[in-house]
C-alpha positions as CSV (number, residue, x, y, z in Angstrom):
1,M,66.2,129.4,100.8
2,W,69.0,130.9,98.7
3,A,70.1,134.6,99.4
4,Q,71.2,134.7,95.7
5,S,70.1,132.7,92.5
6,P,71.4,128.9,93.3
7,G,74.3,127.1,90.9
8,Q,76.2,129.9,90.7
9,N,79.5,128.9,88.1
10,V,82.7,129.7,89.4
11,K,85.4,129.8,86.3
12,T,88.9,128.8,87.9
13,A,92.3,127.9,86.7
14,I,94.8,125.4,88.3
15,K,97.4,127.4,89.7
16,E,99.4,124.7,91.3
17,V,99.6,121.3,90.9
18,K,101.4,118.7,93.5
19,I,102.4,115.4,91.8
20,Y,102.9,112.5,93.3
21,M,104.5,109.6,91.9
22,Q,101.1,107.9,91.5
23,G,98.4,110.7,91.3
24,A,98.3,114.7,91.7
25,E,96.6,117.2,93.8
26,M,94.9,119.9,91.9
27,I,95.0,123.4,93.7
28,R,92.5,125.7,92.3
29,T,91.7,129.7,94.2
30,K,89.1,132.1,93.3
31,D,88.6,135.5,95.4
32,L,84.6,136.0,94.9
33,N,82.5,139.3,96.1
34,L,79.6,137.4,97.6
35,A,76.9,139.0,99.4
36,K,75.7,138.2,102.6
37,G,73.8,135.2,102.9
38,K,74.1,131.5,101.4
39,H,75.1,130.9,98.5
40,Q,75.5,127.5,95.7
41,L,78.9,127.2,93.9
42,I,79.3,125.3,91.1
43,F,83.4,124.4,90.4
44,S,82.4,123.4,86.6
45,G,84.8,121.5,83.8
46,L,87.2,119.7,86.3
47,S,88.9,116.2,85.5
48,P,86.4,113.6,85.2
49,K,89.5,111.8,87.5
50,V,88.6,113.4,90.7
51,D,88.3,111.4,93.5
52,P,85.7,113.1,95.8
53,R,86.9,111.4,99.0
54,S,90.1,114.4,98.8
55,I,88.2,117.4,98.0
56,Q,89.4,120.0,100.8
57,V,88.1,123.2,100.9
58,T,89.3,126.7,102.8
59,T,87.6,129.5,103.0
60,S,88.2,133.2,104.2
61,D,86.9,134.0,108.1
62,N,83.6,135.7,106.8
63,T,82.7,132.8,105.5
64,S,81.7,129.3,106.8
65,L,81.5,126.0,104.6
66,L,78.0,124.1,105.0
67,S,78.6,121.5,102.6
68,I,80.5,119.8,99.6
69,T,79.4,117.4,96.9
70,S,80.8,116.5,93.5
71,K,79.1,115.0,90.6
72,T,80.3,113.5,87.4
73,N,78.4,115.7,84.6
74,F,78.0,113.7,81.3
75,L,76.2,116.3,79.2
76,K,79.1,118.7,79.1
77,P,82.3,116.8,78.1
78,Q,85.3,118.4,78.9
79,Q,86.4,120.9,76.3
80,Q,88.6,119.7,73.4
81,N,92.2,119.9,73.0
82,P,92.7,122.6,69.8
83,R,95.4,120.2,68.4
84,A,92.5,116.9,68.5
85,K,90.2,119.1,67.2
86,V,92.2,119.7,63.7
87,I,92.8,116.3,63.6
88,Q,89.2,115.0,63.8
89,D,88.7,117.7,61.3
90,S,91.1,115.9,59.5
91,I,89.4,112.8,60.2
92,D,85.6,114.1,58.9
93,L,87.0,115.1,55.5
94,L,88.2,111.9,54.9
95,N,85.2,110.4,55.6
96,I,83.7,111.9,53.5
97,Q,85.8,111.5,51.0
98,K,85.6,108.0,51.9
99,Q,81.7,107.8,51.5
100,D,82.1,109.8,48.0
101,F,84.5,107.2,46.6
102,A,81.6,104.1,48.0
103,N,79.0,105.9,46.0
104,I,81.1,105.7,43.3
105,K,81.9,102.3,43.1
106,R,78.0,101.3,44.1
107,A,77.2,103.1,41.1
108,F,79.7,100.8,38.5
109,Q,78.3,98.2,40.5
110,K,74.8,99.2,39.6
111,E,75.9,99.2,36.1
112,E,78.0,96.1,35.9
113,E,74.8,94.2,37.0
114,I,72.6,95.9,34.3
115,L,75.5,95.0,31.7
116,Q,75.2,91.3,33.0
117,R,71.7,91.0,32.7
118,N,71.3,92.3,29.3
119,Q,74.6,90.4,28.1
120,D,72.7,87.8,26.1
121,L,74.3,88.0,22.4
122,K,71.5,86.6,20.6
123,G,68.7,89.1,22.5
124,K,65.3,88.2,20.6
125,D,66.2,89.2,16.9
126,K,68.3,85.6,15.8
127,N,69.6,87.4,12.3
128,L,73.0,88.5,14.1
129,T,75.2,89.1,11.6
130,T,79.1,88.0,12.7
131,D,80.3,91.3,12.5
132,E,77.6,92.7,14.6
133,L,78.2,89.7,17.0
134,I,82.0,90.7,17.5
135,K,81.3,94.6,17.8
136,V,78.4,93.5,20.8
137,A,81.0,91.0,22.0
138,N,83.9,94.0,22.5
139,F,81.8,96.5,23.9
140,Y,80.7,94.0,26.9
141,R,84.9,93.1,27.1
142,E,86.3,97.1,26.8
143,R,82.9,98.2,29.1
144,F,83.6,95.3,32.2
145,R,87.3,96.1,32.0
146,E,86.8,100.0,32.7
147,I,84.7,99.4,35.3
148,Y,86.8,96.5,37.4
149,K,89.7,99.1,36.4
150,E,88.1,102.2,37.9
151,K,86.7,99.7,40.9
152,T,90.2,98.6,41.6
153,K,91.4,102.0,41.9
154,I,88.4,103.5,44.1
155,D,89.6,100.4,46.5
156,R,93.6,101.5,46.4
157,Q,92.1,105.1,47.5
158,T,89.9,103.5,50.1
159,N,92.3,101.8,51.7
160,K,94.9,104.5,51.8
161,I,92.5,106.8,53.5
162,A,91.3,104.2,56.0
163,R,94.9,103.5,57.0
164,T,95.4,107.4,57.1
165,I,92.1,107.6,59.3
166,N,93.5,105.1,61.4
167,L,96.7,106.6,62.0
168,L,94.8,110.4,62.9
169,N,93.1,108.3,65.5
170,R,96.0,106.8,67.0
171,Q,97.4,110.1,67.2
172,R,94.0,111.6,68.6
173,S,93.7,108.5,71.4
174,Q,96.9,110.2,73.4
175,M,95.0,113.9,73.3
176,N,92.5,115.4,75.3
177,S,89.7,114.8,72.3
178,G,86.6,115.9,74.6
179,T,85.1,112.8,74.3
180,S,85.2,112.3,78.2
181,P,82.6,114.0,80.8
182,T,83.6,116.3,83.4
183,S,83.6,116.5,86.7
184,E,81.8,119.1,89.1
185,I,82.1,120.3,92.6
186,Y,79.3,122.0,94.5
187,L,80.4,123.9,97.6
188,E,77.3,125.7,100.2
189,V,78.4,128.2,101.7
190,K,77.0,130.9,104.1
191,V,78.7,134.6,104.2
192,K,78.6,136.8,107.3
193,S,79.1,139.8,106.1
194,P,79.7,141.2,103.0
195,A,83.4,141.3,101.5
196,T,85.7,139.3,99.5
197,T,85.7,135.6,99.9
198,K,89.1,133.7,99.2
199,I,88.2,129.8,98.3
200,K,90.7,127.8,97.8
201,L,89.8,124.2,96.6
202,R,92.0,121.2,96.5
203,Y,91.4,117.8,95.6
204,L,93.8,114.6,94.1
205,V,93.3,113.1,90.7
206,T,94.1,109.7,88.9
207,G,96.3,109.7,85.8
208,A,98.9,111.5,86.6
209,G,102.4,111.0,87.9
210,W,106.0,111.0,87.8
211,S,109.2,108.7,88.0
212,P,112.8,110.1,88.4
213,I,115.8,110.1,86.0
214,Y,119.5,111.1,86.0
215,D,121.8,112.6,83.7
216,L,125.3,112.2,84.8
217,Y,128.5,114.4,82.8
218,A,132.0,113.3,83.1
219,G,134.6,115.3,81.8
220,A,138.5,115.2,82.3
221,L,140.2,113.2,84.8
222,N,140.6,116.2,87.1
223,E,137.0,117.6,86.7
224,P,134.2,116.4,89.2
225,I,130.9,114.8,88.1
226,N,127.6,117.4,87.3
227,L,124.6,115.0,88.4
228,K,121.5,116.4,86.9
229,Y,118.1,115.0,88.3
230,R,115.0,115.0,86.5
231,A,111.7,113.9,86.8
232,L,109.7,112.4,84.0
233,A,106.0,113.4,84.7
234,Y,102.8,112.6,82.5
235,N,98.9,113.6,82.5
236,S,96.4,111.8,81.4
237,T,93.6,113.6,83.8
238,G,91.8,115.4,80.8
239,V,92.7,118.9,81.8
240,D,95.6,120.3,80.4
241,W,98.1,122.0,82.8
242,N,98.5,125.7,81.4
243,N,101.6,127.6,83.3
244,V,101.1,126.0,86.5
245,N,103.5,125.5,89.9
246,I,104.6,122.3,90.7
247,V,105.9,120.5,93.4
248,L,107.2,117.1,93.1
249,S,106.5,114.4,95.9
250,T,107.4,111.3,97.1
251,A,104.7,111.0,99.7
252,D,101.9,108.7,99.5
253,P,98.7,110.9,98.7
254,Y,96.2,108.1,100.0
255,Q,98.5,107.3,103.3
256,S,96.6,105.9,106.6
257,A,95.1,108.6,108.8
258,S,95.8,106.3,111.6
259,K,98.5,106.6,114.0
260,P,102.0,104.9,113.2
261,M,103.0,101.7,114.9
262,L,107.0,100.8,114.8
263,S,107.7,97.1,113.7
264,P,110.9,95.4,114.2
265,W,113.3,96.5,111.6
266,R,115.8,93.4,110.8
267,L,118.7,93.6,108.6
268,N,119.2,90.8,105.8
269,A,122.2,90.6,103.8
270,Q,122.0,92.3,100.4
271,T,122.2,90.0,97.3
272,L,124.5,93.0,95.9
273,A,127.3,93.8,96.7
274,S,127.5,97.2,96.3
275,N,125.8,99.9,93.4
276,R,128.2,99.2,90.3
277,F,127.2,98.4,86.8
278,Q,129.1,95.7,84.4
279,V,130.1,97.4,81.1
280,Q,129.1,95.3,78.1
281,Q,129.8,96.5,74.3
282,G,130.4,99.9,75.6
283,R,127.0,99.6,77.2
284,L,125.6,99.9,81.1
285,N,124.4,96.7,82.2
286,S,122.2,97.9,84.9
287,N,121.4,93.9,86.1
288,A,125.2,93.0,86.7
289,Q,128.1,94.3,88.9
290,I,131.6,95.2,87.8
291,L,134.7,94.4,89.8
292,S,133.3,91.2,91.6
293,N,135.4,88.2,91.9
294,T,134.7,86.6,88.8
295,M,136.6,86.6,85.8
296,E,133.2,87.2,83.8
297,D,132.9,90.4,85.1
298,I,133.3,92.0,81.7
299,S,132.2,89.7,78.6
300,P,131.8,92.1,75.9
301,G,131.3,88.8,72.9
302,L,128.0,88.1,75.2
303,A,126.7,91.7,75.5
304,R,122.7,92.0,75.9
305,D,121.0,94.7,76.0
306,N,118.4,94.5,79.1
307,S,117.5,98.0,79.1
308,S,113.9,99.3,78.8
309,P,112.5,102.3,76.7
310,L,111.3,104.8,78.6
311,P,107.6,105.4,78.5
312,T,106.1,107.2,75.4
313,G,102.5,106.9,75.7
314,A,99.4,105.4,77.7
315,S,100.2,102.1,76.3
316,N,104.0,102.4,77.1
317,I,103.7,103.4,80.8
318,R,104.2,100.7,83.0
319,M,104.2,100.5,86.5
320,E,107.3,99.4,88.6
321,Q,108.3,99.3,92.3
322,I,111.2,100.9,93.7
323,E,112.0,101.7,97.1
324,I,111.9,105.2,98.2
325,S,113.0,107.0,102.0
326,E,110.3,106.4,104.8
327,L,110.6,110.7,105.5
328,S,109.1,112.0,102.1
329,N,110.6,114.6,100.1
330,D,109.0,117.7,98.1
331,F,110.3,119.3,95.5
332,V,109.3,122.7,94.5
333,I,110.0,123.5,90.9
334,D,111.3,127.0,90.6
335,E,109.6,127.5,86.8
336,P,106.1,127.1,85.9
337,Y,105.5,124.3,83.6
338,D,102.5,123.3,80.7
339,L,101.9,119.7,81.0
340,P,99.2,118.8,78.1
341,S,97.0,116.3,79.1
342,D,98.4,113.9,76.4
343,Q,99.3,110.9,77.8
344,K,103.1,111.7,77.0
345,P,105.9,112.0,79.4
346,Y,107.7,115.5,80.1
347,S,110.6,116.4,81.1
348,I,110.8,118.8,84.5
349,D,114.3,119.7,86.2
350,I,115.0,119.1,89.7
351,K,118.2,120.1,90.2
352,T,122.0,119.7,89.7
353,S,124.9,118.6,91.9
354,K,128.2,118.8,91.3
355,L,130.1,115.3,92.8
356,N,133.7,114.8,93.7
357,A,134.8,111.6,91.6
358,S,138.7,109.7,91.6
359,Y,138.9,108.0,88.5
360,R,140.8,104.8,87.7
361,H,141.2,102.7,84.7
362,Y,140.3,98.4,84.3
363,A,141.4,96.2,81.8
364,V,141.0,92.7,81.1
365,P,142.9,92.0,77.5
366,K,142.3,88.6,77.2
367,L,138.5,89.7,76.8
368,D,138.5,93.0,75.0
369,K,141.6,95.3,73.6
370,D,139.7,98.4,74.9
371,V,140.5,99.6,78.2
372,F,137.6,101.1,80.4
373,L,137.2,104.3,82.9
374,L,135.9,103.7,86.3
375,A,134.6,106.7,88.4
376,Q,133.8,106.4,92.3
377,I,131.7,109.1,93.5
378,T,131.5,110.1,96.6
379,G,128.8,112.9,98.1
380,W,125.6,111.4,96.5
381,E,124.0,109.6,99.0
382,D,123.2,113.2,101.0
383,L,121.1,114.4,97.5
384,D,117.7,112.1,98.4
385,L,117.9,110.4,95.4
386,I,115.5,107.4,94.4
387,D,116.1,104.2,92.2
388,G,115.5,105.7,88.5
389,P,117.6,104.9,84.9
390,M,120.2,107.4,84.5
391,N,122.1,108.3,81.1
392,I,125.9,108.1,81.5
393,Y,127.9,111.0,79.7
394,H,132.0,111.4,78.7
395,T,133.4,114.1,77.4
396,E,130.0,115.1,75.8
397,S,129.8,111.6,74.5
398,Y,126.5,109.6,75.0
399,I,127.9,106.4,77.1
400,G,124.7,104.2,77.4
401,Q,121.8,103.8,80.2
402,A,122.6,102.4,83.7
403,N,120.0,101.9,86.7
404,L,120.7,104.1,90.0
405,S,120.2,101.7,93.2
406,T,120.2,103.0,96.6
407,R,119.6,100.2,98.4
408,T,122.7,99.3,99.6
409,L,125.0,101.7,102.3
410,N,128.3,102.1,100.1
411,D,129.4,105.3,100.6
412,T,131.1,105.2,97.0
413,L,129.2,104.7,94.1
414,D,130.8,102.8,91.4
415,L,130.5,103.6,87.6
416,S,131.6,103.1,84.4
417,L,132.3,105.6,82.0
418,G,132.6,102.8,78.7
419,R,136.1,102.4,77.0
420,D,139.1,105.1,77.1
421,R,140.7,105.6,73.9
422,N,143.5,107.3,75.5
423,V,145.0,103.9,76.9
424,I,145.9,101.3,75.4
425,A,146.3,97.7,76.1
426,T,147.5,94.9,74.3
427,R,148.5,91.3,74.8
428,V,150.8,89.2,73.2
429,K,151.2,85.7,72.9
430,Q,154.7,84.8,73.7
431,K,155.9,82.5,70.9
432,E,159.9,81.6,72.0
433,L,158.6,80.3,75.5
434,S,155.5,78.7,74.7
435,K,156.2,75.2,73.7
436,K,154.8,71.5,73.9
437,K,157.0,68.4,75.5
438,F,156.1,64.8,75.6
439,F,156.8,63.4,79.1
440,G,156.2,59.1,78.0
441,S,152.6,59.0,78.7
442,D,152.2,62.7,79.6
443,R,152.3,66.0,77.5
444,K,152.9,69.4,79.1
445,V,152.0,72.0,77.3
446,T,153.8,75.9,78.4
447,R,152.0,79.4,77.8
448,S,153.5,82.5,78.6
449,Y,151.4,85.9,77.7
450,K,152.7,89.9,77.8
451,I,150.4,92.4,78.6
452,D,151.6,96.2,77.8
453,I,149.6,99.5,78.4
454,K,150.4,102.7,77.3
455,N,149.1,106.1,79.0
456,N,147.8,108.3,76.0
457,H,146.8,111.1,78.7
458,N,148.3,114.2,79.5
459,Q,148.2,113.6,83.5
460,P,149.0,110.4,85.4
461,I,146.3,107.1,85.7
462,N,145.8,104.6,87.6
463,I,145.2,101.5,86.3
464,E,143.9,97.3,87.3
465,I,144.6,95.1,84.8
466,Q,143.2,91.4,85.4
467,D,143.7,87.5,83.5
468,Q,143.7,84.4,84.6
469,I,145.1,80.7,83.8
470,P,143.1,77.9,84.1
471,I,142.0,75.6,87.2
472,S,142.0,72.3,86.8
473,S,139.1,69.7,87.9
474,D,140.7,67.0,87.3
475,K,143.7,65.5,89.1
476,E,145.5,63.9,86.3
477,I,145.4,67.1,84.8
478,V,147.9,69.7,86.6
479,V,148.2,73.5,86.2
480,T,151.2,75.3,87.2
481,L,151.8,79.2,87.8
482,L,155.4,79.6,86.7
483,D,155.4,83.1,86.7
484,R,152.9,86.2,87.0
485,S,155.3,89.2,87.8
486,K,154.0,90.1,91.2
487,A,150.7,89.9,90.5
488,K,147.8,89.4,93.1
489,Y,147.0,85.4,92.6
490,T,143.6,84.0,93.9
491,E,143.9,80.1,93.1
492,N,140.6,79.0,93.6
493,T,140.0,81.1,90.8
494,G,142.9,81.0,88.4
495,K,142.2,85.3,88.3
496,L,146.0,87.1,88.6
497,E,145.6,90.9,89.2
498,W,147.8,94.0,88.8
499,R,147.2,97.4,89.7
500,F,149.6,100.1,88.9
501,N,149.0,103.6,90.3
502,Q,150.5,106.8,88.6
503,I,151.5,106.2,85.4
504,P,153.1,109.5,83.6
505,S,151.9,110.3,80.9
506,G,153.4,108.7,77.8
507,A,154.9,105.8,80.1
508,R,154.3,101.9,79.6
509,R,153.5,99.6,82.2
510,S,154.4,95.7,80.9
511,V,153.9,92.3,82.9
512,V,154.2,88.4,81.8
513,F,153.3,85.9,83.3
514,K,153.3,82.3,82.3
515,Y,152.0,78.9,83.4
516,S,151.8,75.1,82.1
517,I,149.7,72.4,82.0
518,K,150.0,68.7,82.3
519,H,147.9,65.9,80.8
520,P,147.9,62.5,79.6
521,K,148.1,62.2,76.1
522,G,144.6,60.6,75.7
523,K,143.0,63.2,77.2
524,A,141.8,66.0,74.6
525,I,141.8,69.8,76.7
526,Q,140.4,73.0,75.5
527,L,143.9,75.3,75.8
528,E,141.8,78.7,74.2
529,K,138.2,79.8,75.2
530,K,136.1,79.9,72.6
531,R,132.9,81.8,72.2
532,K,129.7,81.4,70.3
533,Q,128.6,83.8,67.1
534,W,126.4,83.6,64.3
535,V,127.4,83.8,60.9
536,P,126.2,83.6,57.7
537,R,126.6,80.9,55.1
538,Y,125.9,81.4,51.3
């Protein structure tokens, strides 16, 4: 027997939410003044996505917990979002208007049927004059024209209303529209002595999660880099989170309770050499590296945008597998946040860090006339970062988006900050040194190029310049490097590399390289690399 009336409803608000990458833990607390004896407490209006296996309850010392049960209440749907209610009211009004147009159209259809049944111009009276027949015909023609015109106008208005209703329904579907049932948790407690009982309720819900995103801000060449660590969190639990304290966690809430067992840890060679990104048309391609050993590192003419948009709604939320540390981290957020249950991602600031960086420039004037600024960042491995997209900003300009990968062991993170207009690179073919000669059955072509670099910054810069000469795969075609201006030459790839350190402000540096190609007259060779481009034809 119950000492008090059974089924005491307990109203609580969510005070704290621990958001995991998949799922979230709700924490509700309530202070109750209960008399001695047994009580049944009902926590109602909870998310329909409660996991019953995860329910945990703690009580004060004067109270014993006897049982915990949960159920879904289909007769008590979740409280409707006020914004969704406004939209639903608009939909109801439009449906009424749509029905009114349908009734008017039906009346015109009935009139049309009556006219069609009575349009026998002869009728019972066979003595209609010609003028009378013309008047009757004119009446029917004008009336049918008016009916068809009005029906067409009604169809247009009805279609317009239907399109508006469809858009409103799509907007309403992203909100807590009050159509889902709610969950209820029943607690049976026994109070030993009359006192204030503090009850803390914890449970897991699905339909929530977070993912990392970063904003990297780089300023002048002598300034550190600011890395802003943020989370994009979404809530589609059916219950709004209003002014709640948030903890972001990388832990797995469904982690096994069995004792852990170590398995062999085998090291394998990584397919990626470093955390580096390729620059293409001033954007960052997260699927490639920069500064590898091939001349195809930077190909602005063949740029591809492989980035994916961040989710903006439930239909766009996609799951992606990433690697995180075995040791989980919790990030306590200082300020409370509001996260409506509308399935949209909301930004939560985690922390901002200053990182030391050294800068250098990179140029391949053969492929791109612009010079690229690279930042080498140190200290990032101590920040407990997780793989995720990173927005790059340089001197308040948005450069592009890269994908931060923490899978490698390098202690330096290399990033491109895009094109630097303050460093000018030119590559000119020296016509007086470029010649064509014939020796019997052979033809010899000599090519010479000059590369100029000018520093328009107000401080010194370091720069790496790359170019190439062709390599022969035919023994009858002989390529000879005649002049390389102290470049580092890689014979098997034909790559030439120059490095200049501390070029003063306003100063220039120049390099010249020259090569020859000897081949039989009958063999046509391509002396210039070409790229393909779609163009309009008129």
